[in-house]
C-alpha positions in Angstrom: -13.2 14.7 21.1 -15.6 16.9 23.2 -15.9 18.5 26.6 -18.9 17.2 28.8 -20.5 17.9 32.1 -20.8 15.4 34.9 -23.7 13.7 33.3 -21.8 13.2 29.9 -23.7 16.0 28.0 -21.7 18.1 25.6 -21.0 21.6 26.8 -22.8 23.8 24.4 -20.1 26.4 24.2 -17.3 23.9 23.4 -16.5 22.9 19.8 -15.8 19.1 19.1 -12.3 18.4 17.9 -12.5 16.2 14.9 -9.4 14.1 14.0 -9.9 12.4 10.6 -8.5 8.8 10.6 -5.7 8.2 8.1 -6.6 5.5 5.6 -4.0 2.7 6.1 -2.0 1.2 3.3 -3.1 -2.3 1.9 -0.2 -5.0 2.4 0.0 -8.0 -0.1 1.8 -10.9 1.4 3.8 -13.7 -0.3 1.9 -16.1 1.8 -0.5 -18.4 -0.3 -3.8 -18.7 1.8 -4.4 -22.3 0.7 -0.7 -23.6 1.6 -0.8 -21.5 4.9 -4.0 -23.3 5.9 -2.7 -26.6 4.9 0.5 -26.0 6.9 -1.3 -24.9 10.1 -3.7 -27.7 10.0 -1.1 -30.4 9.2 1.2 -28.9 12.0 -1.5 -28.9 14.7 -2.4 -32.6 13.9 1.1 -33.7 13.7 2.4 -32.2 16.9 -0.5 -34.0 18.7 0.2 -37.3 16.8 4.0 -37.3 17.6 3.5 -35.8 21.2 5.8 -33.0 20.4 6.4 -30.0 22.4 6.3 -27.8 19.4 6.9 -27.6 15.7 7.3 -25.5 12.4 6.5 -25.8 8.7 8.1 -23.4 6.3 7.6 -23.4 2.6 9.8 -21.2 0.4 10.1 -20.5 -3.2 13.9 -20.9 -3.6 14.0 -18.8 -6.9 12.4 -15.7 -5.5 12.8 -16.1 -1.8 9.0 -15.8 -1.4 7.7 -17.4 1.8 4.6 -19.3 0.7 3.7 -20.7 4.1 5.1 -20.1 7.7 3.5 -22.1 10.6 4.5 -22.6 14.1 2.9 -24.4 17.0 2.0 -23.7 19.9 0.5 -20.4 18.5 -2.0 -17.8 19.9 -5.3 -16.5 18.9 -4.6 -13.2 17.4 -8.1 -11.9 18.1 -7.7 -12.8 21.8 -4.0 -11.9 22.1 -4.6 -10.2 25.4 -5.6 -13.5 27.0 -2.9 -15.6 25.4 0.4 -16.8 26.6 2.8 -14.1 25.8 5.6 -16.9 25.3 3.9 -17.6 22.1 4.1 -14.2 20.6 7.6 -14.3 19.0 8.0 -16.3 15.8 10.0 -19.3 16.6 11.2 -19.7 13.0 13.0 -16.4 13.3 13.9 -16.1 17.0 14.5 -19.7 18.3 18.0 -21.0 18.2 18.7 -24.7 17.8 21.4 -27.0 16.7 20.3 -28.3 13.2 21.9 -31.7 13.4 22.3 -33.6 10.1 20.5 -31.1 7.9 23.7 -28.9 8.2 25.5 -31.7 6.5 24.1 -30.3 3.2 26.1 -27.1 3.7 29.3 -29.1 4.7 29.4 -31.1 1.6 28.5 -28.1 -0.5 31.3 -25.9 0.9 33.9 -28.9 0.6 32.9 -29.7 -3.0 32.9 -26.0 -4.1 36.4 -25.5 -2.6 37.7 -28.6 -4.4 38.4 -30.4 -1.2 36.2 -33.4 -2.0 34.1 -34.6 -4.9 30.8 -36.7 -4.5 32.7 -39.8 -5.1 35.7 -39.1 -2.8 36.1 -42.1 -0.5 36.7 -41.4 3.3 39.9 -43.0 4.5 39.0 -42.3 8.2 35.5 -43.8 8.4 36.2 -47.5 9.7 35.9 -46.4 13.3 34.7 -43.7 15.7 37.1 -40.7 15.7 39.0 -39.7 19.0 40.2 -36.3 19.9 42.0 -36.7 23.3 39.3 -37.4 25.9 36.6 -37.1 23.4 35.1 -39.8 21.1 32.8 -39.0 18.2 30.7 -41.8 16.9 28.1 -42.1 14.0 24.4 -41.8 15.0 23.9 -45.6 15.1 27.6 -46.5 15.9 28.0 -48.3 12.6 31.1 -47.6 10.3 31.7 -47.9 6.7 35.3 -48.1 5.5 36.0 -46.1 2.3 32.4 -44.9 2.1 31.9 -42.3 -0.7 30.6 -38.7 0.4 27.4 -39.4 -1.6 26.8 -42.7 0.3 27.8 -40.9 3.6 25.2 -38.0 3.0 22.5 -40.7 2.4 23.6 -42.8 5.6 24.2 -39.5 7.6 27.7 -40.6 8.5 29.3 -38.3 10.9 32.8 -39.4 10.4 32.6 -38.8 6.7 31.4 -35.2 7.4 34.4 -34.7 9.9 36.7 -35.8 7.0 35.2 -33.4 4.6 35.4 -30.5 7.0 39.0 -31.3 7.8 39.8 -31.4 4.1 38.2 -28.1 3.8 39.8 -26.5 6.7 38.3 -24.5 9.7 38.8 -21.1 8.1 37.3 -22.0 4.8 34.4 -23.9 6.4 33.8 -20.9 8.7 33.7 -18.5 5.8 31.2 -20.6 3.8 28.8 -20.9 6.7 28.8 -17.2 7.0 28.3 -16.8 3.1 25.2 -19.1 3.5 23.9 -16.8 6.1 24.3 -18.8 9.2 24.5 -16.5 12.2 23.1 -13.4 10.2 19.8 -11.6 10.2 17.4 -12.6 7.5 16.6 -8.9 6.5 12.9 -9.7 6.3 9.9 -7.5 7.2 9.1 -9.5 10.5 9.7 -8.4 14.1 12.6 -10.0 15.9 15.0 -10.4 12.9 18.6 -10.0 14.1 22.0 -11.7 14.1 22.5 -14.9 16.0 25.5 -16.3 17.8 28.2 -17.9 15.6 31.0 -20.3 16.9 34.1 -18.4 17.9 36.2 -21.3 18.7 37.2 -23.5 15.8 39.5 -26.2 17.3 39.6 -29.8 16.0 36.8 -30.9 18.2 34.7 -28.0 17.4 35.4 -28.5 13.6 34.4 -32.1 13.8 31.1 -31.5 15.7 30.1 -28.4 13.6 30.5 -30.6 10.5 27.5 -32.6 11.4 25.4 -29.8 12.9 26.2 -29.9 16.5 28.0 -27.1 18.3 26.5 -24.5 16.0 23.1 -22.7 16.4 20.8 -21.4 13.8 17.2 -20.7 13.0 14.8 -22.5 11.0 14.6 -19.4 8.5 18.5 -19.2 8.2 18.6 -23.0 7.4 15.9 -22.9 4.8 17.3 -19.7 3.2 20.7 -21.6 3.0 19.3 -24.7 1.4 17.3 -22.7 -0.8 20.6 -21.4 -2.3 21.6 -25.1 -3.2 18.2 -25.5 -4.9 18.7 -22.1 -6.8 22.1 -23.0 -8.5 24.0 -21.5 -5.6 22.2 -18.2 -5.5 21.1 -17.1 -2.1 17.8 -15.3 -2.2 16.6 -12.8 0.6 13.4 -14.4 1.9 10.4 -12.0 1.8 7.0 -12.0 3.1 5.7 -8.7 1.9 4.9 -8.9 -1.7 3.9 -5.3 -2.1 2.1 -2.2 -0.6 -0.8 -0.2 -2.1 -1.3 3.4 -0.8 -4.9 4.4 -1.4 -4.2 8.1 -1.0 -1.9 8.1 -4.1 -3.1 4.9 -5.9 0.5 3.7 -6.0 1.4 0.2 -5.6 5.0 -0.4 -4.5 6.3 -4.1 -5.2 8.9 -5.5 -2.9 11.7 -6.6 -5.4 13.4 -9.9 -5.0 16.9 -9.7 -3.9 19.8 -11.9 -4.7 22.4 -11.6 -1.9 25.2 -13.6 -3.3 26.2 -16.6 -5.3 27.5 -18.8 -2.5 28.6 -21.9 -4.4 29.0 -22.5 -8.1 26.0 -23.8 -10.2 27.9 -27.0 -10.8 28.5 -27.6 -6.9 24.6 -26.8 -6.3 23.8 -29.4 -8.9 26.2 -32.1 -7.7 24.9 -31.6 -4.2 21.3 -31.8 -5.4 22.1 -35.1 -7.0 23.5 -36.3 -3.7 20.3 -35.2 -2.0 18.3 -37.2 -4.4 20.2 -40.2 -3.5 19.8 -39.4 0.2 16.0 -39.2 -0.2 15.7 -42.5 -2.1 18.4 -44.5 0.0 18.5 -42.8 3.4 16.8 -43.5 6.6 13.4 -42.0 5.3 13.6 -44.0 2.1 10.5 -45.9 3.2 8.3 -42.9 2.9 9.7 -41.5 -0.3 7.2 -40.2 -3.1 6.3 -43.0 -5.7 5.5 -40.3 -8.2 7.9 -37.5 -7.8 11.8 -37.2 -7.4 12.8 -35.2 -4.3 16.1 -34.0 -3.0 16.0 -34.2 0.8 17.7 -34.8 4.0 16.7 -35.9 7.6 18.1 -34.2 10.8 17.9 -35.5 14.3 19.8 -33.4 16.7 20.3 -33.4 20.5 19.3 -30.5 22.5 22.1 -28.5 24.3 21.9 -28.1 28.1 24.3 -26.6 30.6 27.5 -28.6 30.2 26.4 -31.1 27.6 23.3 -32.5 25.8 20.1 -34.2 26.9 20.2 -37.5 25.3 16.5 -38.1 25.8 15.2 -35.0 24.1 15.8 -34.2 20.2 14.8 -32.0 17.5 13.6 -33.9 14.5 13.5 -32.2 11.0 13.4 -32.9 7.4 14.3 -30.4 4.7 14.0 -30.9 0.9 12.9 -29.5 -2.4 11.1 -30.6 -5.6 11.5 -31.1 -8.6 15.5 -31.3 -8.1 16.2 -29.8 -11.6 13.8 -26.9 -11.4 12.6 -26.6 -7.7 9.3 -25.0 -7.1 9.5 -25.1 -3.3 11.8 -25.9 -0.4 10.0 -27.1 2.7 11.3 -27.5 6.2 9.3 -29.7 8.8 10.6 -29.5 12.3 9.4 -31.0 15.7 10.7 -30.0 19.0 11.0 -32.9 21.5 8.8 -35.4 19.9 7.6 -37.9 22.3 6.5 -40.9 20.0 10.0 -41.2 18.4 13.2 -39.3 18.6 14.0 -39.8 15.0 13.3 -37.4 12.0 12.8 -40.5 9.6 9.7 -41.5 11.9 8.2 -38.1 12.6 9.3 -35.0 10.4 10.0 -37.1 7.1 6.4 -38.7 6.9 4.8 -35.2 7.6 7.1 -33.7 4.9 6.1 -36.2 2.3 2.4 -35.9 3.1 2.6 -32.2 2.7 4.6 -32.6 -0.5 1.8 -34.6 -2.2 -0.5 -31.8 -1.8 2.2 -29.2 -2.9 2.8 -31.2 -6.2 -1.1 -30.6 -6.9 -1.3 -26.9 -5.8 2.0 -25.9 -7.5 1.3 -27.9 -10.7 4.3 -30.2 -10.5 3.8 -33.1 -12.7 4.9 -36.6 -11.8 8.5 -37.7 -13.2 8.5 -41.1 -11.6 6.5 -44.3 -12.3 5.1 -46.4 -9.5 7.2 -49.4 -8.9 4.6 -51.9 -10.0 4.5 -50.1 -13.4 8.2 -50.1 -13.7 8.3 -53.8 -13.0 5.5 -54.4 -15.6 3.2 -55.6 -13.0 
């Protein structure tokens, strides 16, 4: 900093003030460059293909909590942020609330099984027709009903009435407690701006209990959901997601590693493994079975939720998502693919699920996950 005359010439009698810049610390992220590029490229192409308003892809290591990729669309060009739409600055995976729909059913059955309220083979005695609560009628997504359906079959068929039965057997107080343990409504405690607690349902009457059981009437964020499902993949242990792996200080030559943090064991390991097997059946026999991997076993679940509006829901708009992990017995990744208001089809089985499996094929190679299934023609001896 110097003093000058009107022509910009330094005044000879004045001394320049020199402030030495502080050499900054080097930050190492958990993000894998190759997987981040893959996620961003796939997401941009898929949002255009399915005519969606927006989308997200998150890839997480459930054993450490490391975020391997975190992509959102629309996004902004960081080098030109001053000319970008400021509405795109917040990270939607951390700050945007949505009702998760059927992906929350994973937590419903996990809580009910862990509490001893049901088993995977429990039959639903109240699933032969729609459920009625006064002036409200709650139906299945396709208005098809299955008397005495088992909980495993119900998760695969995404049966709302069976989830209601599981939640009623569990009870509102226990269900509420389990969702809190899974981290729904709570901040992630991650090194990203915008991390905060989110609204959690206060009223838990019979109608609210019913709708929350299948993922409507409760709001969450994408990072909250993948964190919770990651606990199922990790034998019930809830890991704190992290995006900063470590920091190097050049002035001291010290490297400080960000330690992985186990926040709680939400459900017993036996419960987590039972739910995992249910999710394997869901992936192989559910709505998205047509797109399942021919080479790798996957535990996964679709979710198609309506978008809440003032006084109700907009039936013409949905959020389509697919969440799953592989391999089921020793997961190397949990991935969430989510589209907001897809225009080509409202259903997750026709939008989010195909993208999830396309991405997974690349992850199997990048993460060195060997095949554990034979293609059908080899199984049949053809």
